[in-house]
C-alpha distance (Angstrom), angle and dihedral (degrees) to the residues before:
residue distance angle dihedral
M1 . . .
G2 3.85 . .
F3 3.78 125.2 .
A4 3.82 94.1 -107.2
A5 3.73 91.9 55.1
Q6 3.77 91.2 49.4
I7 3.81 91.0 55.5
L8 3.81 90.8 46.1
S9 3.73 91.4 48.6
H10 3.74 95.8 48.3
L11 3.77 96.2 56.0
H12 3.63 101.0 34.2
L13 3.84 111.9 73.7
D14 3.82 93.4 -45.7
T15 3.78 91.8 -72.3
H16 3.81 90.3 151.9
F17 3.76 81.3 100.4
F18 3.90 86.1 85.0
D19 3.82 82.0 84.7
V20 3.76 90.5 66.2
A21 3.85 126.4 94.7
E22 3.74 107.5 -125.6
G23 3.73 128.1 -132.5
H24 3.79 105.7 33.9
Q25 3.75 107.9 120.1
G26 3.90 103.9 160.1
G27 3.76 129.3 -111.9
D28 3.76 109.2 -107.3
A29 3.79 95.2 48.3
D30 3.80 91.7 57.1
N31 3.74 92.2 65.1
A32 3.71 99.5 37.6
D33 3.78 112.7 141.0
E34 3.84 114.7 -131.6
S35 3.75 89.9 -153.1
T36 3.84 90.3 69.3
A37 3.72 93.1 54.9
H38 3.80 115.7 134.2
Q39 3.76 135.6 -176.8
A40 3.81 121.9 -110.0
G41 3.74 105.4 -103.0
D42 3.77 95.0 29.5
H43 3.82 99.3 82.9
D44 3.83 120.1 135.5
A45 3.66 122.5 -101.1
S46 3.87 95.3 -94.6
A47 3.76 91.5 51.3
S48 3.76 91.6 50.3
A49 3.77 90.7 49.9
R50 3.76 91.8 53.0
G51 3.74 90.1 47.7
A52 3.80 91.9 50.7
E53 3.88 88.6 49.1
D54 3.71 90.8 52.7
L55 3.85 95.3 47.3
G56 3.82 89.2 48.3
R57 3.88 89.8 52.3
L58 3.69 91.7 49.7
E59 3.71 99.5 43.4
G60 3.81 117.9 118.9
G61 3.75 120.7 42.8
V62 3.82 128.6 -152.6
V63 3.82 95.7 -122.8
R64 3.88 132.7 11.6
V65 3.82 119.8 -156.8
D66 3.77 120.7 -168.1
L67 3.86 113.8 -128.0
L68 3.78 112.5 -146.3
N69 3.83 113.4 -138.7
N70 3.78 114.2 -129.4
N71 3.89 101.7 -163.3
N72 3.88 91.4 -53.3
S73 3.79 86.3 -67.0
Q74 3.90 102.5 99.5
Y75 3.72 135.4 4.7
Y76 3.84 113.6 -148.6
G77 3.82 134.2 176.1
D78 3.82 143.1 -178.0
F79 3.83 133.7 -88.2
T80 3.74 138.2 148.6
L81 3.77 131.9 -126.3
G82 3.80 127.7 -152.3
H83 3.84 132.3 -1.3
P84 2.88 116.4 -46.9
G85 3.74 88.3 33.1
Q86 3.85 120.4 -108.7
H87 3.79 112.2 -154.2
F88 3.73 123.9 -123.5
T89 3.84 142.2 164.2
A90 3.74 124.1 -143.8
V91 3.76 142.2 162.0
F92 3.79 108.2 -93.6
D93 3.74 97.3 -131.5
T94 3.74 125.8 -169.3
G95 3.82 90.2 -177.4
S96 3.71 95.5 64.1
G97 3.76 135.9 66.1
I98 3.74 97.1 -160.4
T99 3.84 139.4 75.9
W100 3.89 124.8 -152.2
V101 3.77 138.7 165.9
P102 3.87 136.4 174.3
G103 3.73 114.7 -78.1
S104 3.73 130.1 -138.1
E105 3.81 90.8 -117.6
C106 3.82 87.4 68.2
K107 3.81 106.0 93.4
S108 3.84 98.7 175.8
D109 3.78 122.5 116.7
T110 3.78 86.5 -114.6
C111 3.79 91.8 61.8
S112 3.73 96.1 35.0
E113 3.91 90.2 57.2
H114 3.76 88.2 57.8
H115 3.86 134.4 54.2
R116 3.69 113.1 -81.5
F117 3.82 132.3 -156.4
A118 3.77 116.9 -123.1
V119 3.81 114.0 -160.3
D120 3.84 92.7 -161.1
G121 3.69 90.1 53.7
S122 3.73 95.3 62.9
Q123 3.81 124.1 74.7
S124 3.73 92.6 -166.0
F125 3.87 101.6 48.9
E126 3.85 112.8 129.2
E127 3.88 128.3 -160.7
L128 3.74 114.9 -128.1
A129 3.76 113.5 -105.8
P130 2.95 115.2 -116.1
Q131 3.86 92.1 28.6
R132 3.83 114.7 -128.9
A133 3.75 126.4 -143.9
D134 3.79 118.5 -100.0
G135 3.76 112.1 -92.6
T136 3.88 140.9 -149.8
I137 3.74 120.6 -144.1
H138 3.76 119.5 -156.4
Y139 3.73 119.4 -154.1
G140 3.79 132.7 -173.9
T141 3.79 89.8 -101.0
G142 3.76 104.8 19.7
Q143 3.77 147.9 -20.0
V144 3.80 145.9 -108.8
E145 3.75 131.5 -149.4
Y146 3.77 115.5 -154.5
V147 3.83 151.5 171.6
D148 3.73 123.9 -158.7
G149 3.87 140.8 -143.1
K150 3.75 144.2 144.5
D151 3.75 133.7 -96.3
T152 3.78 143.9 150.8
L153 3.80 112.1 -72.5
T154 3.84 114.8 -160.5
F155 3.78 130.3 -165.1
C156 3.91 114.0 -160.4
D157 3.83 119.0 -159.8
S158 3.94 107.3 -102.8
H159 3.87 91.7 -144.5
S160 3.83 105.5 42.3
D161 3.89 99.2 19.5
P162 3.79 107.5 30.3
G163 3.71 112.0 178.6
C164 3.88 89.3 1.3
H165 3.94 86.7 -77.7
G166 3.86 97.1 113.2
V167 3.76 138.8 50.9
Q168 3.78 107.1 -1.8
A169 3.83 92.5 -161.4
K170 3.90 86.0 72.0
R171 3.71 94.5 68.6
L172 3.85 132.2 107.5
K173 3.72 116.4 -153.6
V174 3.78 122.8 -158.7
Q175 3.82 109.3 -159.7
S176 3.86 121.2 -146.9
Q177 3.72 95.6 -1.2
P178 3.85 111.2 180.0
F179 3.76 114.8 -132.0
G180 3.80 143.1 157.3
M181 3.91 128.9 -114.7
S182 3.65 115.9 -158.1
T183 3.83 119.1 -134.4
N184 3.77 95.9 -172.2
Q185 3.83 134.6 12.4
T186 3.74 130.5 179.2
D187 3.78 118.3 -118.5
Y188 3.70 95.1 -117.3
P189 2.96 121.4 91.2
F190 3.83 101.2 -7.0
R191 3.81 97.0 59.1
I192 3.83 96.8 61.2
L193 3.88 94.4 48.5
P194 3.77 114.7 103.5
F195 3.90 93.9 -148.1
D196 3.86 129.8 67.6
G197 3.66 104.2 -131.5
I198 3.83 148.8 -49.7
L199 3.77 133.2 -57.5
G200 3.67 113.8 -159.0
L201 3.89 120.9 -139.9
A202 3.69 103.1 172.5
P203 3.86 115.7 142.7
S204 3.89 115.4 -68.0
A205 3.88 92.4 -102.8
S206 3.79 85.9 73.5
G207 3.80 98.9 85.3
G208 3.85 98.0 -146.7
S209 3.78 94.8 48.8
V210 3.85 121.7 112.5
M211 3.93 86.0 -128.9
H212 3.82 89.3 60.1
A213 3.82 92.7 56.5
L214 3.79 92.2 39.5
K215 3.86 92.1 53.3
K216 3.84 92.4 43.6
S217 3.82 91.9 54.8
H218 3.85 95.5 43.8
A219 3.82 87.5 -129.1
L220 3.84 92.1 151.0
D221 3.77 130.6 47.1
R222 3.77 87.2 -145.1
N223 3.75 120.8 30.4
V224 3.72 91.9 -141.8
F225 3.74 135.0 119.4
G226 3.82 133.8 -175.8
V227 3.75 127.8 -149.6
Y228 3.92 132.2 -154.9
L229 3.80 119.4 -174.7
S230 3.70 114.3 -162.3
E231 3.80 119.0 -134.9
D232 3.79 94.2 -154.8
T233 3.84 112.4 77.1
H234 3.82 86.7 -147.6
R235 3.80 94.3 60.8
S236 3.78 129.0 63.0
G237 3.77 127.3 -119.2
S238 3.83 119.4 -141.7
I239 3.80 144.9 -144.1
S240 3.74 125.1 -153.7
F241 3.84 120.8 -159.4
G242 3.69 118.2 -152.9
G243 3.76 94.8 16.7
I244 3.85 144.6 0.1
E245 3.82 139.9 -84.2
R246 3.79 106.0 -123.0
A247 3.67 91.3 -170.0
H248 3.87 87.8 77.6
I249 3.70 93.3 54.5
A250 3.76 121.9 86.0
P251 3.89 115.9 -109.8
K252 3.77 111.7 -100.3
S253 3.83 92.5 10.5
P254 3.85 110.0 142.5
L255 3.77 121.9 -127.9
T256 3.74 115.5 -128.8
W257 3.86 121.2 -166.8
H258 3.83 125.9 -151.1
K259 3.72 127.1 -165.8
I260 3.85 115.4 -123.6
Q261 3.82 112.5 -121.2
N262 3.83 96.3 -147.4
D263 3.74 126.0 31.4
Q264 3.80 94.0 -136.9
E265 3.81 96.8 57.7
W266 3.83 139.1 31.7
S267 3.69 91.8 -110.1
L268 3.86 121.1 158.3
A269 3.75 135.4 -164.3
M270 3.88 104.2 -105.1
K271 3.74 112.8 -169.4
D272 3.76 104.2 -176.8
I273 3.88 148.9 -34.9
L274 3.75 120.3 -115.1
V275 3.79 130.2 -156.6
D276 3.78 114.6 -152.0
G277 3.80 86.2 -19.3
K278 3.85 97.1 -51.4
P279 3.77 116.5 120.7
L280 3.75 118.4 -123.4
H281 3.81 94.0 -159.8
I282 3.81 91.0 -135.3
C283 3.73 95.2 155.2
D284 3.71 100.2 40.4
D285 3.83 93.7 104.5
R286 3.72 95.0 49.0
P287 3.79 126.7 96.4
N288 3.83 104.9 -72.6
G289 3.70 91.0 -8.9
V290 3.85 92.9 -75.7
C291 3.84 129.8 129.5
P292 3.84 112.0 -160.9
A293 3.72 108.6 -125.3
V294 3.74 122.7 -168.9
V295 3.85 120.0 -149.0
D296 3.71 103.1 -135.3
T297 3.84 126.1 176.9
G298 3.82 88.8 -175.2
S299 3.73 97.0 63.2
S300 3.89 120.3 81.1
L301 3.78 96.4 -149.0
I302 3.76 150.3 36.4
T303 3.82 101.6 -105.3
G304 3.78 135.7 179.3
P305 3.71 137.6 179.5
T306 3.70 128.5 -82.1
G307 3.80 110.3 -84.6
E308 3.82 94.3 31.8
V309 3.64 110.3 48.1
E310 3.82 92.7 51.1
K311 3.85 86.7 69.3
L312 3.79 86.7 64.6
L313 3.68 98.5 40.7
S314 3.82 93.4 52.6
K315 3.81 87.6 61.1
V316 3.74 95.1 49.8
R317 3.76 106.9 57.1
L318 3.66 101.7 173.2
K319 3.78 119.4 -173.9
D320 3.77 117.4 -131.5
D321 3.90 91.5 -129.0
C322 3.95 89.7 55.1
S323 3.82 88.3 -123.8
N324 3.80 94.2 135.7
L325 3.88 99.0 38.6
A326 3.74 95.2 111.7
K327 3.91 92.0 53.1
L328 3.86 95.2 51.0
P329 3.86 119.8 108.6
N330 3.75 128.9 -109.0
V331 3.78 113.9 -103.9
S332 3.87 123.9 -148.5
I333 3.83 131.8 -167.6
R334 3.80 112.6 -143.7
I335 3.86 113.3 -148.4
A336 3.78 130.8 175.0
D337 3.82 111.9 -123.1
K338 3.81 124.6 -140.2
D339 3.79 89.0 -84.9
G340 3.75 96.0 50.2
V341 3.83 93.4 -104.0
L342 3.74 113.6 136.7
T343 3.83 118.8 -125.8
D344 3.80 124.9 -168.1
Y345 3.75 117.5 -145.7
P346 3.85 109.7 -160.4
L347 3.85 125.4 -151.8
T348 3.77 120.8 -169.6
P349 3.87 120.9 -139.5
E350 3.89 88.7 -101.4
E351 3.79 89.5 55.3
Y352 3.78 98.4 45.9
T353 3.89 94.4 44.6
L354 3.81 126.0 88.4
K355 3.83 109.4 -145.0
S356 3.86 126.0 -158.0
L357 3.73 141.4 151.5
D358 3.80 127.0 -105.7
E359 3.80 121.7 -157.8
V360 3.79 113.1 -125.9
P361 3.93 107.6 -123.6
Q362 3.71 117.4 -115.0
T363 3.75 94.8 21.7
G364 3.82 130.1 115.8
N365 3.83 122.2 31.4
A366 3.86 105.6 -141.1
E367 3.84 111.0 135.6
Y368 3.87 118.0 -114.2
L369 3.72 130.4 -146.2
K370 3.73 102.5 -160.7
E371 3.78 102.2 -51.9
F372 3.78 97.7 -22.7
P373 3.85 124.1 89.7
V374 3.79 119.9 -123.5
L375 3.81 105.5 -137.1
G376 3.66 133.5 -163.8
G377 3.76 104.5 62.2
S378 3.80 113.7 132.3
G379 3.69 94.5 -132.2
D380 3.80 95.8 48.0
T381 3.81 115.3 129.8
V382 3.79 132.2 -172.7
P383 3.86 113.2 -106.8
E384 3.77 112.1 -111.5
V385 3.69 116.3 -109.0
R386 3.81 136.1 -161.7
P387 3.81 129.9 -159.1
R388 3.78 120.5 -104.0
C389 3.75 129.0 -161.8
D390 3.71 128.5 -162.1
P391 3.82 127.7 177.5
G392 3.79 117.8 -103.9
M393 3.73 87.9 -137.6
G394 3.71 132.2 76.6
V395 3.81 152.2 154.6
M396 3.80 119.4 -82.2
D397 3.80 125.7 158.2
V398 3.79 117.4 -149.3
P399 3.76 131.6 164.8
G400 3.73 111.4 -77.7
R401 3.80 91.1 27.6
K402 3.67 89.4 -100.0
W403 3.84 128.3 178.1
V404 3.74 118.2 -132.0
I405 3.79 119.1 -143.7
G406 3.84 100.7 -155.0
D407 3.71 140.7 166.8
T408 3.81 96.5 -55.0
F409 3.78 88.5 67.8
L410 3.92 96.9 33.1
R411 3.82 94.3 57.1
R412 3.78 87.5 62.6
Y413 3.88 97.8 41.4
Y414 3.69 127.4 46.4
S415 3.92 107.3 -132.3
I416 3.75 126.9 -147.3
Y417 3.77 121.4 -166.9
D418 3.84 115.4 -156.7
D419 3.85 108.1 -170.3
D420 3.78 92.4 178.0
R421 3.79 93.8 61.2
G422 3.75 100.8 25.7
L423 3.79 94.5 -118.6
V424 3.73 140.1 132.1
G425 3.79 118.8 -153.8
F426 3.73 129.9 -159.7
A427 3.89 130.7 -162.6
K428 3.83 128.2 163.5
S429 3.75 113.0 -88.6
I430 3.79 122.4 -134.5
H431 3.82 119.7 -143.0
P432 3.76 125.8 -157.0
D433 3.83 95.8 -107.3
E434 3.83 92.2 50.7
A435 3.86 120.1 102.2
V436 3.85 117.0 -148.7
S437 3.71 116.3 -133.9
T438 3.80 124.1 -151.2
S439 3.70 89.3 -98.2
G440 3.80 90.8 59.0
T441 3.78 94.3 -113.7
E442 3.80 120.8 127.6
A443 3.74 127.5 -121.0
R444 3.73 131.1 -170.9
A445 3.83 139.4 -172.4
D446 3.76 115.6 -86.6
T447 3.89 106.1 -105.4
T448 3.83 98.2 171.0
G449 3.73 92.9 104.8
T450 3.80 108.6 51.1
S451 3.81 109.6 -173.3
P452 3.75 120.7 -125.7
S453 3.79 92.6 -113.7
E454 3.85 88.3 54.2
L455 3.84 91.0 49.3
K456 3.81 89.1 50.3
K457 3.72 91.0 54.2
E458 3.75 92.3 48.4
A459 3.81 89.0 48.6
Q460 3.79 88.9 67.5
A461 3.76 86.5 81.0
M462 3.73 88.3 65.3
L463 3.77 88.7 67.0
F464 3.94 91.6 56.6
P465 3.80 104.6 51.7
W466 3.84 91.9 178.5
A467 3.72 84.9 72.5
L468 3.79 93.0 63.5
P469 3.84 129.6 51.6
P470 3.81 110.0 -94.7
C471 3.70 94.9 -110.3
W472 3.93 89.4 62.4
R473 3.77 97.6 50.7
R474 3.70 125.5 109.0
S475 3.75 94.4 -63.8
K476 3.85 86.2 66.0
Q477 3.83 92.0 -143.9
V478 3.82 89.8 170.6
P479 3.80 124.7 166.1
S480 3.83 112.3 -95.9
K481 3.68 117.7 -88.4
G482 3.83 111.6 -77.8
A483 3.73 93.3 10.3
S484 3.74 122.1 138.1
M485 3.85 116.9 -132.1
K486 3.78 87.4 -117.8
H487 3.78 86.2 55.8
F488 3.80 88.3 48.4
F489 3.82 88.5 60.6
């Protein structure tokens, strides 16, 4: 499909899956025996040893890029385009095969408030041959007009070369990377987003993907990258190109590899979803009992098609005020590994729930000028707030009736993308606030009952709206319950 359609499909309800050839489900997964299913973390000693050997072999990437955490909704990082480099931020998106940023020809406030690519400012810019006509992309809530081209894309190591001002040896250059440059963008939703665009990390068989250009240029010894997504919005995640960061993987956690089911996407063979260990038989009516599930760092939630995901949501009746969080069941995703063995990946209620704070109406008396508080009055009081919980799972219909394994899952499991072998690997992540027991499992403090005093402290953020993304400010223009942020676009 054309570049315009790819951009449209990426941002509108994950319909970039139009790019995917339908029907290929893989051989081993078709005959997987449910009686052999095991839970991630409960492998035998030999499997753990093999996983440790794989992790050791993959440790040490060429470049590490920090991924900023936008309210556990998107994870975005830095890169440059052109020579000399022009700086951008984008969602690093394994569910997309395209890259795009705002262009200098876009004169709207929406574009001017983001970084824009200037063709005449790059000595290495290339016109596409043959040239394609300018396009207009229509979204559910807006549109983008664009032109496209090619240029050098550069990743600089966030630790040794932050902002590309440090050790130049710790840089990864992607030659002749195709990308789009918007010429016009509607204010909504693009103006409120803190990042500039999208950086596509689909497998190399997808021609517009960064992995395609990396593999073609032999820039990496191993066409592998590992992704860690932070669970704390005050901490960054990380992506490592050419290897992994073992420090983000829980000690003694096994690594399980899964074969991708289509060479243009990181699609795995999902066999079922379990609630407190009980199968829901969600995929029983699918061909060979397999639900295609795309591992997508660019989607906020775990989503599934109408008629299937409701079976899960009916078992997870989360109250908005979080009052029943401790009573909810564990949820596990069952996926066939590269040998056809089924592996269950459990998530606790804390892990599959998105928490936020709601301001109580008619509380607090600080004066406001437009959306900003006017501070300093002797009688000013902080508005009261209450916790809010939403499920990190929802309904989303995409061509091929695919499931999407988004950030809700990927915060709990470190993901490894091996383009050379067509595999995706999962191992349990470890977060800074987790303690490691002698058995290798993680424990964290119970945060289900936040005290009023703690809530009041957190409410201070409500008085400083620049600390929150615009859609979470006083107006409370939050995405609808159960909606992915891609859906929110």
